[in-house]
MARDO-368139 format. One line per field, with one value per residue (C-alpha): residue number from 1; residue in one letter; x, y, z. Coordinates in steps of 0.5 Angstrom, whole numbers, m for minus. Each point is the difference from the previous one (the first is absolute). Layout:
nr	[NUM;...]
rest	[A;...]
c1	[X;...]
c2	[Y;...]
c3	[Z;...]
This chain:
nr	[1;2;3;4;5;6;7;8;9;10;11;12;13;14;15;16;17;18;19;20;21;22;23;24;25;26;27;28;29;30;31;32;33;34;35;36;37;38;39;40;41;42;43;44;45;46;47;48;49;50;51;52;53;54;55;56;57;58;59;60;61;62;63;64;65;66;67;68;69;70;71;72;73;74;75;76;77;78;79;80;81;82;83;84;85;86;87;88;89;90;91;92;93;94;95;96;97;98;99;100;101;102;103;104;105;106;107;108;109;110;111;112;113;114;115;116;117;118;119;120;121;122;123;124;125;126;127;128;129;130;131;132;133;134;135;136;137;138;139;140;141;142;143;144;145;146;147;148;149;150;151;152;153;154;155;156;157;158;159;160;161;162;163;164;165;166;167;168;169;170;171;172;173;174;175;176;177;178;179;180;181;182;183;184;185;186;187;188;189;190;191;192;193;194;195;196;197;198;199;200;201;202;203;204;205;206;207;208;209;210;211;212;213;214;215;216;217;218;219;220;221;222;223;224;225;226;227;228;229;230;231;232;233;234;235;236;237;238;239;240;241;242;243;244;245;246;247;248;249;250;251;252;253;254;255;256;257;258;259;260;261;262;263;264;265;266;267;268;269;270;271;272;273;274;275;276;277;278;279;280;281;282;283;284;285;286;287;288;289;290;291;292;293;294;295;296;297;298;299;300;301;302;303;304;305;306;307;308;309;310;311;312;313;314;315;316;317;318;319;320;321;322;323;324;325;326;327;328;329;330;331;332;333;334;335;336;337;338;339;340;341;342;343;344;345;346;347;348;349;350;351;352;353;354;355;356;357;358;359;360;361;362;363;364;365;366;367;368;369;370;371;372;373;374;375;376;377;378;379;380;381;382;383;384;385;386;387;388;389;390;391;392;393;394;395;396;397;398;399;400;401;402;403;404;405;406;407;408;409;410;411;412;413;414;415;416;417;418;419;420;421;422;423;424;425;426;427;428;429;430;431;432;433;434;435;436;437;438;439;440;441;442;443;444;445;446;447;448;449;450;451;452;453;454;455;456;457;458;459;460;461;462;463;464;465;466;467;468;469;470;471;472;473;474;475;476;477;478;479;480;481;482;483;484;485;486;487;488;489;490;491;492;493;494;495;496;497;498;499;500;501;502;503;504]
rest	[M;S;P;K;W;V;A;V;A;V;V;L;V;V;A;A;A;A;E;M;V;M;C;D;G;G;K;S;L;K;W;N;L;Q;R;A;S;H;D;G;V;E;L;S;Q;L;R;D;R;D;R;V;R;H;G;R;I;L;Q;Q;K;P;S;G;V;V;N;F;D;V;E;G;T;Y;D;P;F;L;V;G;L;Y;F;T;K;V;Q;L;G;T;P;P;K;E;F;Y;V;Q;I;D;T;G;S;D;V;L;W;V;S;C;N;P;C;I;G;C;P;T;S;S;G;L;Q;I;E;L;E;F;F;D;P;S;S;S;S;T;A;S;L;L;S;C;S;D;Q;R;C;A;L;G;A;Q;T;S;E;S;G;C;S;D;Q;N;Q;C;G;Y;T;F;Q;Y;G;D;G;S;G;T;S;G;Y;Y;I;S;D;L;I;Y;L;D;T;T;G;G;N;S;L;T;S;N;S;S;S;P;V;I;F;G;C;S;T;S;H;M;G;D;L;T;K;S;D;R;A;V;D;G;I;F;G;F;G;Q;Q;G;L;S;V;I;S;Q;L;S;S;L;G;V;T;P;N;A;F;S;H;C;L;K;G;G;S;H;G;G;G;I;L;V;L;G;Q;V;V;E;P;N;I;V;Y;T;P;L;V;P;L;Q;P;H;Y;N;V;N;L;Q;S;I;S;I;K;G;Q;T;L;P;I;D;P;T;V;F;E;T;S;D;T;R;G;T;I;I;D;S;G;T;T;L;A;Y;L;A;E;E;A;Y;D;P;F;V;T;A;I;T;Q;A;V;S;Q;S;V;R;P;V;L;S;K;G;N;Q;C;Y;V;I;T;S;S;V;S;E;I;F;P;P;V;N;L;N;F;A;G;G;A;S;M;I;L;K;P;E;D;Y;L;L;Q;Q;N;S;I;S;D;A;A;V;W;C;M;G;F;Q;K;N;D;G;Q;G;T;T;I;L;G;D;L;I;L;K;D;K;I;V;V;Y;D;L;A;G;K;R;I;G;W;A;N;Y;D;C;S;L;S;V;N;V;S;A;T;T;T;A;T;T;S;T;G;T;E;F;F;N;A;A;Q;L;D;N;S;S;S;H;T;N;H;Y;E;L;I;Q;N;S;I;V;A;L;L;L;Q;I;S;I;C;R;V;F;T;I;F;M;T;P;R;E]
c1	[217;m1;3;6;2;0;4;5;0;2;6;3;m1;4;5;2;0;4;3;m2;m6;m1;m6;m3;m4;m3;m7;m6;m7;m6;m7;m5;m4;m8;m3;m7;m4;m7;m5;4;2;2;7;m2;m2;7;4;m4;1;8;0;m2;5;5;m1;1;6;3;m2;4;6;20;m5;m6;m4;m8;m5;m8;m5;m2;m7;m3;0;4;m3;1;m7;m2;1;5;6;5;0;2;m1;4;0;1;0;m1;m4;1;m6;0;m1;0;4;2;7;3;7;m2;0;4;m5;m4;m6;m7;m7;0;m6;m3;0;m3;m2;3;m5;m3;m1;4;m2;6;m4;4;m1;3;3;3;6;m1;7;m4;m1;7;5;6;m3;4;m1;6;1;2;7;1;6;m4;m6;5;0;m8;2;3;m6;m6;m2;1;m1;m1;m7;m1;1;7;m2;4;m5;m1;m4;0;m3;m1;m1;m7;m1;m1;4;1;3;1;6;6;1;5;m3;2;m1;0;4;m1;8;2;8;4;m2;m7;m3;m5;0;m4;4;m1;3;m1;m2;m3;m6;m6;m6;m5;m6;m3;m1;m2;m2;1;2;m7;m3;m1;0;8;1;5;3;6;6;6;6;6;4;7;m1;2;m7;m2;0;5;5;m2;1;6;3;m1;3;m7;0;5;m1;m3;m7;m3;m7;m3;m7;m4;m3;m5;m7;2;4;3;8;6;3;6;4;7;3;m3;6;m1;6;m4;m1;3;2;0;2;m5;0;3;m3;m7;m6;m3;3;3;4;3;m4;5;m4;m6;1;m4;2;7;m1;0;m6;1;0;4;4;0;m8;2;5;m1;m2;m5;m6;3;3;m2;m4;m1;m6;m4;m6;m2;m4;2;6;1;5;3;m4;5;1;m7;m1;6;m1;m7;2;5;m4;m6;5;3;m7;m4;0;m4;m4;m5;1;m5;m1;m4;m2;7;4;3;m3;1;m5;4;m3;6;5;2;7;1;m2;3;8;4;2;7;0;8;3;6;5;m2;m6;m6;m7;m3;m8;m4;m7;m4;5;m2;m7;m7;m5;m6;m6;m2;m4;m2;6;5;3;1;7;1;7;1;6;m4;2;2;m3;4;5;7;0;0;m3;0;m6;m3;m1;8;2;m5;3;7;5;1;6;1;7;0;7;3;m4;m3;m6;0;m5;m1;m6;m3;m6;m2;m5;7;4;6;7;1;7;2;4;m1;4;0;4;m1;8;1;m1;m7;m6;m7;m7;m5;m6;m6;2;m1;m7;m2;m6;3;2;7;m1;4;6;0;0;6;4;m1;2;6;2;m1;4;5;1;m1;6;4;m1;2;6;2;m1;4;5;0;0;6;4;6;0;6]
c2	[210;2;m4;6;m1;m8;1;4;m5;m5;4;1;m7;m3;6;m2;m8;1;7;2;1;3;5;4;6;3;1;m1;1;m2;2;m4;4;m1;2;3;m1;3;m1;m1;7;2;2;7;0;m3;5;5;m2;m1;7;3;m4;2;7;m2;m3;5;6;m2;3;m47;m4;m4;m2;m1;m3;2;m4;4;1;3;m1;3;2;7;0;0;7;m2;2;m3;1;m2;1;4;1;7;3;m2;m4;m3;1;m3;4;m2;4;0;m3;6;0;7;4;1;1;m5;4;m3;4;3;2;5;0;4;m4;m6;m7;m3;m7;m4;m4;m4;m3;2;4;7;3;7;1;4;3;2;m8;m2;1;0;5;7;6;1;8;5;0;m7;m1;m6;5;2;m7;1;6;m6;m3;5;7;1;5;2;2;4;m5;m2;m6;m2;m1;m3;0;m5;3;m6;1;0;5;m5;0;0;4;0;0;m5;m4;m4;m7;m7;m5;m8;m5;m7;m3;m7;m1;m6;m4;0;4;5;6;7;6;7;6;8;3;6;m1;5;1;2;5;1;m3;2;m2;m8;m1;2;m6;m7;m5;m1;3;m2;3;4;m1;m4;4;m4;5;2;7;1;m1;m6;m6;m4;6;1;m7;m1;6;m3;m6;m4;m3;0;6;m5;m3;m5;m2;m6;1;m6;0;m5;0;0;6;2;1;1;6;0;5;m3;m3;m6;m5;m4;m2;2;8;5;7;7;6;5;7;4;7;m2;0;m7;m6;2;m5;0;m3;0;m4;m5;m6;m5;m7;3;6;7;4;7;4;6;m1;7;m2;m4;5;3;7;4;m2;m7;m7;m6;m2;m6;0;m5;4;1;m5;0;2;6;2;7;2;0;m7;m3;0;m4;m5;m1;m1;m5;m4;0;m1;m6;m4;3;m7;m3;5;5;7;4;7;0;7;3;m6;m5;m7;m7;m5;m7;m7;m4;1;7;m2;m4;6;6;1;1;8;2;6;2;4;3;m5;m5;m2;m3;m1;m5;1;m6;2;0;5;5;m2;m1;m4;4;m5;m6;m1;m7;m4;6;5;7;2;8;4;0;6;6;7;5;6;6;m3;m2;m5;m7;m4;m7;m2;m7;m3;0;m1;m6;m7;3;2;7;2;8;0;7;m1;m3;5;m5;m4;m7;m5;m7;m4;m4;m4;5;m6;m3;2;5;1;6;2;3;5;5;m1;m7;m6;m7;0;m4;4;3;m2;m1;m1;m4;5;m5;m6;4;0;6;m3;m6;0;1;m6;m5;5;1;m8;0;5;m3;m7;3;3;m6;m4;5;0;m8;0;5;m4;m7;4;2;m7;m3;5;m1;m7;0;5;m4;2;2]
c3	[284;m7;m6;m1;7;0;m6;3;6;m5;m3;7;2;m6;0;7;m2;m7;1;m7;m3;m7;0;m6;2;m7;0;m5;0;m4;m2;m4;m5;m1;m7;1;m6;m3;m6;m6;m4;m7;m1;m1;7;2;m4;4;6;m1;m3;6;4;m5;2;7;m1;m5;4;7;0;36;m1;m2;m5;1;m4;m1;m4;m6;m3;m6;m7;m6;m6;m3;m3;8;3;6;3;5;7;7;7;5;7;3;7;7;1;m7;m5;m7;m7;m7;m4;m8;m2;m4;m3;m3;6;7;6;4;2;3;0;7;5;m2;m8;m5;m6;2;m1;5;m4;m5;m6;1;6;5;6;0;6;2;4;7;2;7;1;m1;6;m4;m6;0;m5;m5;2;m6;4;m1;m5;m3;m2;m5;m3;m2;m5;m4;m2;2;1;7;5;7;4;6;4;m2;m4;m6;m5;m7;m6;m6;m6;m6;m7;m1;6;5;6;8;5;8;4;2;7;3;2;1;m6;2;m4;1;m2;0;1;m2;6;m3;6;m2;5;m1;0;m1;m2;0;m7;m3;m4;m2;4;m6;2;m7;m6;m7;m7;m1;7;3;m4;3;m5;1;6;5;7;m4;m4;2;m4;m2;m4;1;4;7;3;m3;5;m4;1;7;2;m3;3;7;m2;1;m7;m6;m5;m5;m2;m5;m2;m4;m3;m2;m7;m2;3;8;0;7;1;4;3;4;3;m2;m6;m3;m3;m6;m5;m6;2;m5;2;m3;4;2;m3;5;3;m2;5;m3;m2;m7;m4;m7;m5;m6;m5;m2;m4;m3;m3;1;m4;3;m1;m4;6;1;7;2;1;6;3;7;1;4;m6;m2;3;2;7;3;4;3;1;m7;m3;m7;m4;m3;m6;m2;m6;m5;2;0;m7;m2;5;m2;m7;1;4;m5;m6;4;1;m7;m3;7;2;m2;3;2;4;6;3;m3;3;m4;0;m3;m1;0;0;4;6;0;2;m6;m5;3;1;7;0;3;4;0;6;2;2;m4;4;m5;3;m5;0;m2;m4;6;3;m6;m2;4;m2;m1;m1;m4;m7;m1;m1;m1;6;m1;3;1;1;7;m2;0;m4;5;m4;0;5;m1;6;0;6;2;4;3;m7;m1;7;1;1;1;6;0;5;2;2;3;3;m6;m4;m5;m2;m2;m2;m2;m3;6;3;5;4;2;5;0;3;3;2;7;m3;m6;m7;2;m4;1;3;6;6;m2;3;m3;3;m4;0;m2;5;7;2;4;3;3;8;3;4;m5;0;7;1;m5;4;6;m2;m4;7;4;m5;0;8;0;m5;4;7;m4;m2;7;3;m5;1;8;m1;m5;4;4;8;3]
């Protein structure tokens, strides 16, 4: 008997004995992320990689918690990305997919595929999805109303075989094309009774048959991309509309040398989280950055620089390595930082990037920075959140500006450098994004409902204390012992009642 049905049996027994049981059917899912790393690279290479990604994201128009081990390291000087594993099809097949909050569609490489890498520098074995090998796969036809949802995020079209197709074109000329299919995605969920079970849900995802440009390269190749955007074909939108998960997700990315992190389909709850509204009617996770302040002084930046439009605005994007300031905001920011530390460091330029030679702790010299958002929410950045250590020279260290100038662009993009060591909550039901500084190696509490509070009646699950690899035997024994104890108590009560009842 599966853990799910054992739990149901327990509920029925308790209900029969006590005539009342309070249950909560909210749902939360979690994936852990891996940081893949390579040889050290220059900041210019990181900027080039992020610029390619920005072209990509800007052109694109009940219940459980599950815990996975996290591997890899976080280091922005090592070319890496966050990815997780998903199981698709029947029988289920495992795929490594990049976590991407800047796009909407889950897609994987399919067989056959033109230009798809067959090996990866990430030391993972690449797989190809074959719809003919899955008994539950079905093509999405052009007449299916869900095919129209694809037009929100890509160029879509129909083939002679009436297949609903797509083409994602990225900023550097690379891209991928294929067709949509419907099949099962498998989700390990853990409910309030701490029983882990495997469930599945039908989802629409892309089957890519052609890659171009950087997607053909093997150095950072994965099996596909897991889009976590807001549009109708994103997995979070599909699962929440089916009632499988809440309409929210959260992540906590580890800083330091170990990296990794947590991705939760659900809302992480922590008392220090502050929220700012999402800008409505935007294809990405836009928020209203209103000003930047250092030591209580607001920088002389025209507030219109941060206003959201077709070419401006602030995007929170966990897939970007560095952070990018709108061109008009960059120089005032760097000037203010340099003036604040002018007596303690030696400013130098390294390949066009502002750097500083220091002989003591960076946290003792550089000031915290406040990013001030609509609704009164502030994001406080430590020096390590906006600086990167480039190298060391004798007893001195060279730290460089992690914020980069978004040349010719009015967009500000907050990437991993800013988001690390923070819980970030994407509360789509509440149309808001929240954050709090946090040690992401610790466990997190996940709400069984969206727009959660800590008020009585809200159920929380601790995401890091559940061991997915452990046997269910202990859970079964606990349930069995509980049932025996309950039945014994009922029997004693009945005997006592018969004994004490007067005979006529």
